[in-house]
PDB file of N, CA, C and O in Angstrom, chain B, residues numbered from 101:
ATOM      1  N   UNK B 101     131.919 117.122  95.967  1.00  0.00           N
ATOM      2  CA  UNK B 101     131.374 116.908  97.251  1.00  0.00           C
ATOM      3  C   UNK B 101     130.376 116.137  97.648  1.00  0.00           C
ATOM      4  O   UNK B 101     129.994 116.196  98.816  1.00  0.00           O
ATOM      5  N   UNK B 102     129.744 115.216  96.657  1.00  0.00           N
ATOM      6  CA  UNK B 102     128.938 113.926  96.649  1.00  0.00           C
ATOM      7  C   UNK B 102     129.733 113.428  96.905  1.00  0.00           C
ATOM      8  O   UNK B 102     129.392 113.463  98.088  1.00  0.00           O
ATOM      9  N   UNK B 103     130.996 112.686  96.952  1.00  0.00           N
ATOM     10  CA  UNK B 103     131.995 112.025  96.993  1.00  0.00           C
ATOM     11  C   UNK B 103     132.000 112.764  98.658  1.00  0.00           C
ATOM     12  O   UNK B 103     131.168 112.199  99.368  1.00  0.00           O
ATOM     13  N   UNK B 104     132.449 113.424  99.085  1.00  0.00           N
ATOM     14  CA  UNK B 104     132.446 113.870 100.637  1.00  0.00           C
ATOM     15  C   UNK B 104     131.184 113.164 101.152  1.00  0.00           C
ATOM     16  O   UNK B 104     131.417 112.188 101.865  1.00  0.00           O
ATOM     17  N   UNK B 105     129.638 113.522 100.891  1.00  0.00           N
ATOM     18  CA  UNK B 105     128.629 113.449 101.357  1.00  0.00           C
ATOM     19  C   UNK B 105     128.584 111.704 101.464  1.00  0.00           C
ATOM     20  O   UNK B 105     127.997 111.331 102.480  1.00  0.00           O
ATOM     21  N   UNK B 106     129.024 110.766 100.725  1.00  0.00           N
ATOM     22  CA  UNK B 106     128.834 109.751 100.859  1.00  0.00           C
ATOM     23  C   UNK B 106     129.780 109.298 101.801  1.00  0.00           C
ATOM     24  O   UNK B 106     129.385 108.553 102.698  1.00  0.00           O
ATOM     25  N   UNK B 107     131.075 109.659 101.738  1.00  0.00           N
ATOM     26  CA  UNK B 107     132.154 109.097 102.972  1.00  0.00           C
ATOM     27  C   UNK B 107     131.675 109.746 104.364  1.00  0.00           C
ATOM     28  O   UNK B 107     132.211 109.265 105.363  1.00  0.00           O
ATOM     29  N   UNK B 108     131.006 110.480 104.506  1.00  0.00           N
ATOM     30  CA  UNK B 108     130.736 110.646 105.765  1.00  0.00           C
ATOM     31  C   UNK B 108     129.497 110.011 106.404  1.00  0.00           C
ATOM     32  O   UNK B 108     129.491 109.664 107.585  1.00  0.00           O
ATOM     33  N   UNK B 109     128.162 109.833 105.358  1.00  0.00           N
ATOM     34  CA  UNK B 109     127.294 109.002 105.213  1.00  0.00           C
ATOM     35  C   UNK B 109     127.654 107.318 105.907  1.00  0.00           C
ATOM     36  O   UNK B 109     127.146 106.684 106.832  1.00  0.00           O
ATOM     37  N   UNK B 110     128.723 107.039 104.984  1.00  0.00           N
ATOM     38  CA  UNK B 110     129.426 105.541 105.306  1.00  0.00           C
ATOM     39  C   UNK B 110     130.274 105.619 106.917  1.00  0.00           C
ATOM     40  O   UNK B 110     130.648 104.562 107.424  1.00  0.00           O
ATOM     41  N   UNK B 111     130.457 106.617 107.449  1.00  0.00           N
ATOM     42  CA  UNK B 111     131.452 107.072 108.347  1.00  0.00           C
ATOM     43  C   UNK B 111     130.364 107.020 109.534  1.00  0.00           C
ATOM     44  O   UNK B 111     130.631 106.611 110.664  1.00  0.00           O
ATOM     45  N   UNK B 112     128.997 107.528 109.094  1.00  0.00           N
ATOM     46  CA  UNK B 112     128.390 108.128 110.678  1.00  0.00           C
ATOM     47  C   UNK B 112     127.539 106.638 110.869  1.00  0.00           C
ATOM     48  O   UNK B 112     127.025 106.206 111.901  1.00  0.00           O
ATOM     49  N   UNK B 113     127.585 105.876 109.199  1.00  0.00           N
ATOM     50  CA  UNK B 113     126.798 104.234 109.370  1.00  0.00           C
ATOM     51  C   UNK B 113     127.404 103.710 109.984  1.00  0.00           C
ATOM     52  O   UNK B 113     126.644 102.751 110.115  1.00  0.00           O
ATOM     53  N   UNK B 114     128.543 103.363 110.783  1.00  0.00           N
ATOM     54  CA  UNK B 114     129.611 102.441 111.282  1.00  0.00           C
ATOM     55  C   UNK B 114     129.498 103.024 112.301  1.00  0.00           C
ATOM     56  O   UNK B 114     129.552 102.136 113.152  1.00  0.00           O
ATOM     57  N   UNK B 115     129.309 104.443 113.048  1.00  0.00           N
ATOM     58  CA  UNK B 115     129.447 104.946 114.551  1.00  0.00           C
ATOM     59  C   UNK B 115     128.513 104.076 115.489  1.00  0.00           C
ATOM     60  O   UNK B 115     127.527 103.452 115.097  1.00  0.00           O
ATOM     61  N   UNK B 116     128.891 104.122 116.543  1.00  0.00           N
ATOM     62  CA  UNK B 116     128.293 103.483 117.879  1.00  0.00           C
ATOM     63  C   UNK B 116     127.498 104.867 118.157  1.00  0.00           C
ATOM     64  O   UNK B 116     126.368 104.774 118.638  1.00  0.00           O
ATOM     65  N   UNK B 117     128.080 106.251 117.853  1.00  0.00           N
ATOM     66  CA  UNK B 117     126.890 107.411 118.390  1.00  0.00           C
ATOM     67  C   UNK B 117     126.080 107.764 117.409  1.00  0.00           C
ATOM     68  O   UNK B 117     125.744 108.921 117.159  1.00  0.00           O
ATOM     69  N   UNK B 118     125.737 106.766 116.818  1.00  0.00           N
ATOM     70  CA  UNK B 118     124.459 107.594 115.713  1.00  0.00           C
ATOM     71  C   UNK B 118     123.315 108.110 116.042  1.00  0.00           C
ATOM     72  O   UNK B 118     122.761 109.058 115.486  1.00  0.00           O
ATOM     73  N   UNK B 119     122.988 107.580 116.830  1.00  0.00           N
ATOM     74  CA  UNK B 119     121.871 108.268 117.494  1.00  0.00           C
ATOM     75  C   UNK B 119     122.236 109.766 117.448  1.00  0.00           C
ATOM     76  O   UNK B 119     121.712 110.729 116.888  1.00  0.00           O
ATOM     77  N   UNK B 120     123.269 109.629 118.200  1.00  0.00           N
ATOM     78  CA  UNK B 120     123.581 111.463 118.982  1.00  0.00           C
ATOM     79  C   UNK B 120     123.684 112.253 118.142  1.00  0.00           C
ATOM     80  O   UNK B 120     122.902 113.198 118.039  1.00  0.00           O
ATOM     81  N   UNK B 121     124.879 112.003 117.182  1.00  0.00           N
ATOM     82  CA  UNK B 121     124.925 112.785 115.851  1.00  0.00           C
ATOM     83  C   UNK B 121     123.821 113.050 115.114  1.00  0.00           C
ATOM     84  O   UNK B 121     123.790 114.166 114.596  1.00  0.00           O
ATOM     85  N   UNK B 122     122.556 112.043 114.856  1.00  0.00           N
ATOM     86  CA  UNK B 122     121.776 112.393 114.179  1.00  0.00           C
ATOM     87  C   UNK B 122     121.109 113.658 115.000  1.00  0.00           C
ATOM     88  O   UNK B 122     120.993 114.714 114.380  1.00  0.00           O
ATOM     89  N   UNK B 123     120.621 113.588 116.511  1.00  0.00           N
ATOM     90  CA  UNK B 123     119.985 114.331 117.276  1.00  0.00           C
ATOM     91  C   UNK B 123     120.664 115.918 116.769  1.00  0.00           C
ATOM     92  O   UNK B 123     120.083 116.975 116.523  1.00  0.00           O
ATOM     93  N   UNK B 124     121.952 115.601 116.742  1.00  0.00           N
ATOM     94  CA  UNK B 124     122.906 117.124 116.465  1.00  0.00           C
ATOM     95  C   UNK B 124     122.200 117.781 115.279  1.00  0.00           C
ATOM     96  O   UNK B 124     121.576 118.841 115.239  1.00  0.00           O
ATOM     97  N   UNK B 125     122.576 116.470 113.883  1.00  0.00           N
ATOM     98  CA  UNK B 125     122.466 117.297 113.062  1.00  0.00           C
ATOM     99  C   UNK B 125     121.243 117.687 112.188  1.00  0.00           C
ATOM    100  O   UNK B 125     121.108 118.241 111.097  1.00  0.00           O
ATOM    101  N   UNK B 126     120.422 117.174 113.107  1.00  0.00           N
ATOM    102  CA  UNK B 126     118.814 117.521 112.273  1.00  0.00           C
ATOM    103  C   UNK B 126     118.484 118.684 112.619  1.00  0.00           C
ATOM    104  O   UNK B 126     117.670 119.104 111.796  1.00  0.00           O
ATOM    105  N   UNK B 127     118.734 119.585 113.574  1.00  0.00           N
ATOM    106  CA  UNK B 127     118.707 120.873 112.987  1.00  0.00           C
ATOM    107  C   UNK B 127     118.534 121.637 111.889  1.00  0.00           C
ATOM    108  O   UNK B 127     117.634 122.299 111.372  1.00  0.00           O
ATOM    109  N   UNK B 128     120.490 121.141 111.534  1.00  0.00           N
ATOM    110  CA  UNK B 128     120.757 121.768 110.428  1.00  0.00           C
ATOM    111  C   UNK B 128     120.178 121.504 108.949  1.00  0.00           C
ATOM    112  O   UNK B 128     119.759 122.223 108.042  1.00  0.00           O
ATOM    113  N   UNK B 129     120.411 119.710 109.205  1.00  0.00           N
ATOM    114  CA  UNK B 129     119.209 119.300 108.188  1.00  0.00           C
ATOM    115  C   UNK B 129     117.983 120.126 107.643  1.00  0.00           C
ATOM    116  O   UNK B 129     117.752 120.601 106.532  1.00  0.00           O
ATOM    117  N   UNK B 130     117.209 120.124 108.954  1.00  0.00           N
ATOM    118  CA  UNK B 130     115.980 120.658 108.283  1.00  0.00           C
ATOM    119  C   UNK B 130     116.007 122.542 108.116  1.00  0.00           C
ATOM    120  O   UNK B 130     115.100 123.283 107.737  1.00  0.00           O
ATOM    121  N   UNK B 131     117.441 122.889 108.573  1.00  0.00           N
ATOM    122  CA  UNK B 131     117.246 124.336 107.863  1.00  0.00           C
ATOM    123  C   UNK B 131     117.540 124.047 106.428  1.00  0.00           C
ATOM    124  O   UNK B 131     116.753 124.332 105.525  1.00  0.00           O
ATOM    125  N   UNK B 132     118.540 123.552 106.270  1.00  0.00           N
ATOM    126  CA  UNK B 132     118.868 123.407 104.881  1.00  0.00           C
ATOM    127  C   UNK B 132     117.897 123.197 104.062  1.00  0.00           C
ATOM    128  O   UNK B 132     117.856 123.705 102.941  1.00  0.00           O
ATOM    129  N   UNK B 133     116.553 122.028 104.782  1.00  0.00           N
ATOM    130  CA  UNK B 133     115.844 121.879 103.682  1.00  0.00           C
ATOM    131  C   UNK B 133     114.686 122.789 103.424  1.00  0.00           C
ATOM    132  O   UNK B 133     114.039 122.977 102.394  1.00  0.00           O
ATOM    133  N   UNK B 134     114.590 123.292 104.583  1.00  0.00           N
ATOM    134  CA  UNK B 134     113.595 124.518 104.317  1.00  0.00           C
ATOM    135  C   UNK B 134     114.404 125.785 103.408  1.00  0.00           C
ATOM    136  O   UNK B 134     113.746 126.560 102.714  1.00  0.00           O
ATOM    137  N   UNK B 135     115.691 125.863 103.501  1.00  0.00           N
ATOM    138  CA  UNK B 135     116.331 126.825 102.434  1.00  0.00           C
ATOM    139  C   UNK B 135     116.248 125.777 100.946  1.00  0.00           C
ATOM    140  O   UNK B 135     115.947 126.437  99.952  1.00  0.00           O
ATOM    141  N   UNK B 136     116.378 124.900 100.790  1.00  0.00           N
ATOM    142  CA  UNK B 136     116.170 124.537  99.405  1.00  0.00           C
ATOM    143  C   UNK B 136     114.612 124.331  99.129  1.00  0.00           C
ATOM    144  O   UNK B 136     114.449 124.564  97.931  1.00  0.00           O
ATOM    145  N   UNK B 137     113.131 123.919  99.858  1.00  0.00           N
ATOM    146  CA  UNK B 137     112.676 124.292  98.983  1.00  0.00           C
ATOM    147  C   UNK B 137     112.046 125.951  98.621  1.00  0.00           C
ATOM    148  O   UNK B 137     111.547 126.205  97.525  1.00  0.00           O
ATOM    149  N   UNK B 138     112.146 126.772  99.504  1.00  0.00           N
ATOM    150  CA  UNK B 138     112.265 128.142  99.526  1.00  0.00           C
ATOM    151  C   UNK B 138     113.164 128.831  97.811  1.00  0.00           C
ATOM    152  O   UNK B 138     112.790 129.673  96.994  1.00  0.00           O
ATOM    153  N   UNK B 139     114.296 128.053  97.884  1.00  0.00           N
ATOM    154  CA  UNK B 139     114.847 128.278  96.890  1.00  0.00           C
ATOM    155  C   UNK B 139     113.892 127.877  95.246  1.00  0.00           C
ATOM    156  O   UNK B 139     113.609 128.562  94.263  1.00  0.00           O
ATOM    157  N   UNK B 140     113.656 126.550  95.600  1.00  0.00           N
ATOM    158  CA  UNK B 140     113.222 126.481  94.491  1.00  0.00           C
ATOM    159  C   UNK B 140     111.592 126.615  94.396  1.00  0.00           C
ATOM    160  O   UNK B 140     110.912 126.180  93.467  1.00  0.00           O
ATOM    161  N   UNK B 141     111.257 127.094  95.199  1.00  0.00           N
ATOM    162  CA  UNK B 141     109.689 127.527  94.765  1.00  0.00           C
ATOM    163  C   UNK B 141     110.011 129.284  94.665  1.00  0.00           C
ATOM    164  O   UNK B 141     108.970 129.815  94.278  1.00  0.00           O
ATOM    165  N   UNK B 142     110.909 130.137  94.849  1.00  0.00           N
ATOM    166  CA  UNK B 142     111.101 131.503  94.432  1.00  0.00           C
ATOM    167  C   UNK B 142     111.513 131.476  92.804  1.00  0.00           C
ATOM    168  O   UNK B 142     111.471 132.471  92.079  1.00  0.00           O
ATOM    169  N   UNK B 143     111.975 129.945  92.322  1.00  0.00           N
ATOM    170  CA  UNK B 143     112.565 129.984  90.702  1.00  0.00           C
ATOM    171  C   UNK B 143     110.836 130.245  89.986  1.00  0.00           C
ATOM    172  O   UNK B 143     110.678 131.001  89.027  1.00  0.00           O
ATOM    173  N   UNK B 144     109.461 129.360  90.750  1.00  0.00           N
ATOM    174  CA  UNK B 144     108.823 129.468  89.771  1.00  0.00           C
ATOM    175  C   UNK B 144     107.993 130.573  89.705  1.00  0.00           C
ATOM    176  O   UNK B 144     107.332 131.197  90.536  1.00  0.00           O
ATOM    177  N   UNK B 145     108.233 130.683  88.242  1.00  0.00           N
ATOM    178  CA  UNK B 145     107.459 131.871  87.770  1.00  0.00           C
ATOM    179  C   UNK B 145     105.970 131.917  87.826  1.00  0.00           C
ATOM    180  O   UNK B 145     105.685 130.722  87.755  1.00  0.00           O
ATOM    181  N   UNK B 146     105.214 132.362  87.883  1.00  0.00           N
ATOM    182  CA  UNK B 146     103.201 132.388  88.108  1.00  0.00           C
ATOM    183  C   UNK B 146     103.291 132.538  87.428  1.00  0.00           C
ATOM    184  O   UNK B 146     103.713 131.446  87.048  1.00  0.00           O
ATOM    185  N   UNK B 147     103.262 133.536  86.025  1.00  0.00           N
ATOM    186  CA  UNK B 147     102.674 133.416  84.798  1.00  0.00           C
ATOM    187  C   UNK B 147     102.620 132.120  84.316  1.00  0.00           C
ATOM    188  O   UNK B 147     101.672 131.737  83.630  1.00  0.00           O
ATOM    189  N   UNK B 148     103.993 131.077  84.756  1.00  0.00           N
ATOM    190  CA  UNK B 148     104.023 129.787  83.707  1.00  0.00           C
ATOM    191  C   UNK B 148     102.523 128.816  84.295  1.00  0.00           C
ATOM    192  O   UNK B 148     101.703 128.041  83.801  1.00  0.00           O
ATOM    193  N   UNK B 149     102.761 129.325  85.386  1.00  0.00           N
ATOM    194  CA  UNK B 149     101.664 128.002  86.105  1.00  0.00           C
ATOM    195  C   UNK B 149     100.282 128.790  84.931  1.00  0.00           C
ATOM    196  O   UNK B 149      99.637 128.131  84.117  1.00  0.00           O
ATOM    197  N   UNK B 150     100.167 129.923  85.109  1.00  0.00           N
ATOM    198  CA  UNK B 150      98.811 130.368  84.584  1.00  0.00           C
ATOM    199  C   UNK B 150      98.776 129.355  83.273  1.00  0.00           C
ATOM    200  O   UNK B 150      98.371 128.194  83.208  1.00  0.00           O
ATOM    201  N   UNK B 151      99.174 129.951  82.561  1.00  0.00           N
ATOM    202  CA  UNK B 151      99.676 129.546  80.881  1.00  0.00           C
ATOM    203  C   UNK B 151      99.324 128.486  81.017  1.00  0.00           C
ATOM    204  O   UNK B 151      98.375 128.157  80.306  1.00  0.00           O
ATOM    205  N   UNK B 152      99.980 127.293  82.111  1.00  0.00           N
ATOM    206  CA  UNK B 152      99.541 126.183  81.247  1.00  0.00           C
ATOM    207  C   UNK B 152      98.631 125.428  82.974  1.00  0.00           C
ATOM    208  O   UNK B 152      99.151 124.501  83.595  1.00  0.00           O
ATOM    209  N   UNK B 153      97.417 126.027  83.375  1.00  0.00           N
ATOM    210  CA  UNK B 153      96.835 125.748  83.882  1.00  0.00           C
ATOM    211  C   UNK B 153      95.648 124.668  83.961  1.00  0.00           C
ATOM    212  O   UNK B 153      95.100 124.167  84.943  1.00  0.00           O
ATOM    213  N   UNK B 154      95.421 124.464  82.432  1.00  0.00           N
ATOM    214  CA  UNK B 154      94.427 123.716  82.272  1.00  0.00           C
ATOM    215  C   UNK B 154      95.480 122.323  82.010  1.00  0.00           C
ATOM    216  O   UNK B 154      95.060 121.320  82.589  1.00  0.00           O
ATOM    217  N   UNK B 155      96.645 122.142  81.306  1.00  0.00           N
ATOM    218  CA  UNK B 155      97.623 120.561  81.156  1.00  0.00           C
ATOM    219  C   UNK B 155      97.638 120.226  82.978  1.00  0.00           C
ATOM    220  O   UNK B 155      97.373 119.156  83.527  1.00  0.00           O
ATOM    221  N   UNK B 156      98.024 121.477  83.591  1.00  0.00           N
ATOM    222  CA  UNK B 156      98.263 121.354  85.157  1.00  0.00           C
ATOM    223  C   UNK B 156      97.011 120.745  85.499  1.00  0.00           C
ATOM    224  O   UNK B 156      97.252 119.781  86.225  1.00  0.00           O
ATOM    225  N   UNK B 157      95.989 120.855  85.334  1.00  0.00           N
ATOM    226  CA  UNK B 157      94.638 120.322  86.471  1.00  0.00           C
ATOM    227  C   UNK B 157      94.503 119.058  85.304  1.00  0.00           C
ATOM    228  O   UNK B 157      94.759 117.943  85.759  1.00  0.00           O
ATOM    229  N   UNK B 158      94.246 119.101  84.308  1.00  0.00           N
ATOM    230  CA  UNK B 158      94.187 117.405  83.742  1.00  0.00           C
ATOM    231  C   UNK B 158      94.897 116.406  84.295  1.00  0.00           C
ATOM    232  O   UNK B 158      94.502 115.398  84.880  1.00  0.00           O
ATOM    233  N   UNK B 159      96.300 116.893  83.982  1.00  0.00           N
ATOM    234  CA  UNK B 159      97.275 115.540  84.323  1.00  0.00           C
ATOM    235  C   UNK B 159      96.928 115.271  85.829  1.00  0.00           C
ATOM    236  O   UNK B 159      96.700 114.094  86.107  1.00  0.00           O
ATOM    237  N   UNK B 160      96.843 116.369  87.030  1.00  0.00           N
ATOM    238  CA  UNK B 160      96.766 116.148  88.277  1.00  0.00           C
ATOM    239  C   UNK B 160      95.767 115.221  88.351  1.00  0.00           C
ATOM    240  O   UNK B 160      95.941 114.208  89.029  1.00  0.00           O
ATOM    241  N   UNK B 161      94.525 115.449  87.631  1.00  0.00           N
ATOM    242  CA  UNK B 161      93.241 114.701  87.790  1.00  0.00           C
ATOM    243  C   UNK B 161      93.450 113.506  87.846  1.00  0.00           C
ATOM    244  O   UNK B 161      93.165 112.683  88.715  1.00  0.00           O
ATOM    245  N   UNK B 162      94.275 113.359  86.309  1.00  0.00           N
ATOM    246  CA  UNK B 162      94.716 111.856  86.263  1.00  0.00           C
ATOM    247  C   UNK B 162      95.098 111.009  86.845  1.00  0.00           C
ATOM    248  O   UNK B 162      94.664 109.858  86.801  1.00  0.00           O
ATOM    249  N   UNK B 163      96.483 111.641  87.873  1.00  0.00           N
ATOM    250  CA  UNK B 163      97.151 111.211  88.423  1.00  0.00           C
ATOM    251  C   UNK B 163      96.321 110.642  89.909  1.00  0.00           C
ATOM    252  O   UNK B 163      96.453 109.738  90.734  1.00  0.00           O
ATOM    253  N   UNK B 164      95.745 111.373  89.739  1.00  0.00           N
ATOM    254  CA  UNK B 164      94.680 111.348  91.667  1.00  0.00           C
ATOM    255  C   UNK B 164      93.454 109.934  91.373  1.00  0.00           C
ATOM    256  O   UNK B 164      93.137 109.021  92.135  1.00  0.00           O
ATOM    257  N   UNK B 165      92.959 110.262  89.881  1.00  0.00           N
ATOM    258  CA  UNK B 165      92.115 109.107  89.473  1.00  0.00           C
ATOM    259  C   UNK B 165      92.739 107.854  88.997  1.00  0.00           C
ATOM    260  O   UNK B 165      92.153 106.796  89.228  1.00  0.00           O
ATOM    261  N   UNK B 166      93.781 107.853  88.406  1.00  0.00           N
ATOM    262  CA  UNK B 166      94.547 106.665  88.237  1.00  0.00           C
ATOM    263  C   UNK B 166      94.715 105.986  89.566  1.00  0.00           C
ATOM    264  O   UNK B 166      94.453 104.793  89.714  1.00  0.00           O
ATOM    265  N   UNK B 167      95.266 106.953  90.774  1.00  0.00           N
ATOM    266  CA  UNK B 167      95.394 105.787  91.463  1.00  0.00           C
ATOM    267  C   UNK B 167      94.595 105.817  92.372  1.00  0.00           C
ATOM    268  O   UNK B 167      94.960 105.008  93.224  1.00  0.00           O
ATOM    269  N   UNK B 168      93.641 106.345  92.671  1.00  0.00           N
ATOM    270  CA  UNK B 168      92.322 106.112  93.340  1.00  0.00           C
ATOM    271  C   UNK B 168      92.004 104.559  93.058  1.00  0.00           C
ATOM    272  O   UNK B 168      91.928 103.691  93.928  1.00  0.00           O
ATOM    273  N   UNK B 169      91.796 104.336  91.380  1.00  0.00           N
ATOM    274  CA  UNK B 169      91.534 103.443  90.344  1.00  0.00           C
ATOM    275  C   UNK B 169      91.984 102.067  90.903  1.00  0.00           C
ATOM    276  O   UNK B 169      91.361 101.114  91.371  1.00  0.00           O
ATOM    277  N   UNK B 170      93.263 102.309  90.686  1.00  0.00           N
ATOM    278  CA  UNK B 170      94.569 101.140  90.761  1.00  0.00           C
ATOM    279  C   UNK B 170      94.604 100.765  92.249  1.00  0.00           C
ATOM    280  O   UNK B 170      94.678  99.554  92.454  1.00  0.00           O
ATOM    281  N   UNK B 171      94.569 101.485  93.223  1.00  0.00           N
ATOM    282  CA  UNK B 171      94.780 101.479  94.781  1.00  0.00           C
ATOM    283  C   UNK B 171      93.377 100.468  95.151  1.00  0.00           C
ATOM    284  O   UNK B 171      93.349  99.473  95.876  1.00  0.00           O
ATOM    285  N   UNK B 172      92.120 101.184  94.286  1.00  0.00           N
ATOM    286  CA  UNK B 172      91.268 100.244  94.758  1.00  0.00           C
ATOM    287  C   UNK B 172      91.003  98.718  94.121  1.00  0.00           C
ATOM    288  O   UNK B 172      90.397  97.818  94.702  1.00  0.00           O
ATOM    289  N   UNK B 173      91.616  98.641  92.754  1.00  0.00           N
ATOM    290  CA  UNK B 173      91.241  97.336  92.170  1.00  0.00           C
ATOM    291  C   UNK B 173      92.137  96.647  92.792  1.00  0.00           C
ATOM    292  O   UNK B 173      91.751  95.497  93.001  1.00  0.00           O
ATOM    293  N   UNK B 174      93.573  96.961  93.323  1.00  0.00           N
ATOM    294  CA  UNK B 174      94.736  96.027  94.303  1.00  0.00           C
ATOM    295  C   UNK B 174      93.988  95.785  95.342  1.00  0.00           C
ATOM    296  O   UNK B 174      93.762  94.598  95.580  1.00  0.00           O
ATOM    297  N   UNK B 175      93.370  96.881  96.291  1.00  0.00           N
ATOM    298  CA  UNK B 175      92.653  96.381  97.496  1.00  0.00           C
ATOM    299  C   UNK B 175      91.878  95.249  97.233  1.00  0.00           C
ATOM    300  O   UNK B 175      92.280  94.153  97.623  1.00  0.00           O
ATOM    301  N   UNK B 176      90.269  95.416  96.306  1.00  0.00           N
ATOM    302  CA  UNK B 176      89.506  94.437  96.142  1.00  0.00           C
ATOM    303  C   UNK B 176      90.411  93.243  95.172  1.00  0.00           C
ATOM    304  O   UNK B 176      89.818  92.166  95.095  1.00  0.00           O
ATOM    305  N   UNK B 177      90.846  93.263  94.933  1.00  0.00           N
ATOM    306  CA  UNK B 177      91.942  91.943  94.117  1.00  0.00           C
ATOM    307  C   UNK B 177      92.333  91.286  95.687  1.00  0.00           C
ATOM    308  O   UNK B 177      92.090  90.082  95.766  1.00  0.00           O
ATOM    309  N   UNK B 178      92.784  91.790  96.671  1.00  0.00           N
ATOM    310  CA  UNK B 178      93.145  90.868  97.632  1.00  0.00           C
ATOM    311  C   UNK B 178      92.326  90.770  98.902  1.00  0.00           C
ATOM    312  O   UNK B 178      92.729  90.519 100.038  1.00  0.00           O
ATOM    313  N   UNK B 179      90.895  91.059  98.413  1.00  0.00           N
ATOM    314  CA  UNK B 179      90.610  90.798  99.719  1.00  0.00           C
ATOM    315  C   UNK B 179      89.448  90.183  99.686  1.00  0.00           C
ATOM    316  O   UNK B 179      88.524  90.357  98.892  1.00  0.00           O
ATOM    317  N   UNK B 180      89.590  88.857 101.312  1.00  0.00           N
ATOM    318  CA  UNK B 180      89.535  87.693 100.796  1.00  0.00           C
ATOM    319  C   UNK B 180      88.265  87.402 100.498  1.00  0.00           C
ATOM    320  O   UNK B 180      88.032  86.226 100.217  1.00  0.00           O
ATOM    321  N   UNK B 181      87.180  88.347 100.485  1.00  0.00           N
ATOM    322  CA  UNK B 181      86.074  88.176  99.646  1.00  0.00           C
ATOM    323  C   UNK B 181      85.711  88.508  98.387  1.00  0.00           C
ATOM    324  O   UNK B 181      84.609  88.918  98.024  1.00  0.00           O
ATOM    325  N   UNK B 182      86.490  88.354  97.859  1.00  0.00           N
ATOM    326  CA  UNK B 182      87.128  88.798  96.292  1.00  0.00           C
ATOM    327  C   UNK B 182      86.279  88.422  95.349  1.00  0.00           C
ATOM    328  O   UNK B 182      86.716  87.310  95.053  1.00  0.00           O
ATOM    329  N   UNK B 183      85.166  88.654  94.548  1.00  0.00           N
ATOM    330  CA  UNK B 183      84.548  87.822  93.470  1.00  0.00           C
ATOM    331  C   UNK B 183      84.686  88.545  91.780  1.00  0.00           C
ATOM    332  O   UNK B 183      84.027  88.153  90.817  1.00  0.00           O
ATOM    333  N   UNK B 184      85.995  89.982  91.747  1.00  0.00           N
ATOM    334  CA  UNK B 184      85.987  90.402  90.970  1.00  0.00           C
ATOM    335  C   UNK B 184      86.930  89.538  89.862  1.00  0.00           C
ATOM    336  O   UNK B 184      87.934  88.890  90.158  1.00  0.00           O
ATOM    337  N   UNK B 185      86.379  89.689  88.576  1.00  0.00           N
ATOM    338  CA  UNK B 185      87.623  88.377  87.434  1.00  0.00           C
ATOM    339  C   UNK B 185      88.999  88.388  87.156  1.00  0.00           C
ATOM    340  O   UNK B 185      89.765  87.556  86.671  1.00  0.00           O
ATOM    341  N   UNK B 186      89.166  89.895  87.717  1.00  0.00           N
ATOM    342  CA  UNK B 186      90.780  90.286  88.197  1.00  0.00           C
ATOM    343  C   UNK B 186      91.397  88.855  89.148  1.00  0.00           C
ATOM    344  O   UNK B 186      92.210  87.962  88.911  1.00  0.00           O
ATOM    345  N   UNK B 187      90.377  89.273  90.497  1.00  0.00           N
ATOM    346  CA  UNK B 187      91.168  88.391  91.256  1.00  0.00           C
ATOM    347  C   UNK B 187      91.622  86.957  91.343  1.00  0.00           C
ATOM    348  O   UNK B 187      92.376  86.602  92.249  1.00  0.00           O
TER     349      UNK B 187
END
């Protein structure tokens, strides 16, 4: 099945009618992506989320704060008026 999807993608990429094909396939793609995410959501057991609530909160906060810190450092290091030691 994966090989078939790859071949169809390769054929579509070379087609002159790519925009028309994409426009025709888009509703089907959206339908299957919605079905996929609903199916994955239905497989989650809510009791496990409650059981691991603290690790989920800690990891989420670490990721969000780490992203804010690293993006802030990168933005300040690349600003023209940067006087930071790592700039």
